[in-house]
Residue, then its C-alpha position, 0 to 999 in steps of 0.5 A: m499500500t505505502d511499503g510501511r512508510a510513515v505518513e510524513d514521508l509520503v507524497v500526498g496528491v490533491l485532485g481538484g487542488t485548485g478549488p477552495q477545499g483542495r486548495g485549503l488542504a494542501v496549503r495546511l498540509a504543506a505548512a506541516g511539512q507534507r510533500v503536496l501534488l496539486g492536480s486539476r483538469d488544467a495542468e497549467r492552472a494547477e502549477e499557478v495555484a501550487t505556486e501561490v500554495a507554496a508561498r503561502a505555506a512558507a510564510v507560516a512554516g518557519a524554517g521547514e521545507v515546503s514542497v508544492r507542484g502542480g500537474s494534471n489529474v492523471d499525472v498527480a494520481g500516478a505520481a502521489d503516494l496517497v491521493v485526496i479527491a477534492v473535486p465538485y460532486a458533479g465532476h466526481a464520477d467522470t474524473l475517477a472513471e479515467l484514473a483507475t489505473p494510476l490509482a491502483g494499489k494506493v489509498v484514495v481518501d474522498c471528501v466529496v459531498p453530494m450537496g444540492w441547493d434550492e430556496l430552502g438551502a442545502y440538501v443531500l443529493d441521492v447517490v445510487e451507489g449509497s454514498v460518494c465514497q461507495q461510488a469512488a470504490v466501485l469506479l477504483p476497485d483496486s484502490h483502498v478507498v477512505g472517507a475523510f475531511h468532509h467536515l473542515s470549512a475551506v475558509t477556516l483551511e485557507d485562513l492561515s492567521q488561525p495556525t491551530l484548527e480546532g475539530d476532528v477528522m471523521v474516518v471511514g473505510d474498510v481497510r485498517e491499514a488504510t484508515d489508520l494511515v488517514q488518521a495520521l494524515a489528519g493528525r498532521l493538521p495542528g489541533m486536528r485528530g483523525v477518528y475511525a467512524g466506521r465502515l465505507r458503508n457509513a460514509r452516507q451519514v458522514e457525507a450528509l452531516t456536512i449539510n447540517l454543518v452548512s446550515v448552522n454556518r449559514r444561520y449563525k455566520a460561523h465555520a463550525g466543525v466536528r468535535i468527537t467527545d470522550v475519545 
């Protein structure tokens, strides 16, 4: 899977890395010393954003090394050791359908939320497979799909004036080694923990909880997250 390497030694790819969630995760991980690759459908745009992310991460990383590079989704999927999927839900299936080969044998972390909007606000979209994570598992049969990072506010992630994040990352998946690895990755973000939250079949509830947080944030003009107590 990762040849037993510690999480800090892995290259993390973020597909959809030019969007708010992917960019936010990338800058936080890079500031923590993780080597990051940003992927996008537009490789040139990915390189531009990677340069911006590296500069922002370096400004808060002190003397630590910062490594962020950009490329196409296909190239990043092939080059990274572990890959985070942060693309819009509308393009999720089409994006992953082209990446089964380069992502084979790798841990793939999906943080995509099936969210729609109408005059009443945000709501959960139905996913035929049960959840976005389960859709990813169908499209990537040779990968180890894990659900995580759904509940982190993109605004908070990108606000580096807040050096410490407050909250937990709920992690779901079917392979213990993979979920342990993603929990450790979550722990690379200052103030965060990765908390195991069940099998991949439980991803539907984790994804849907994001909609409740969006509703909280809209009502209270906040950037709420999740904290698991007594663990």
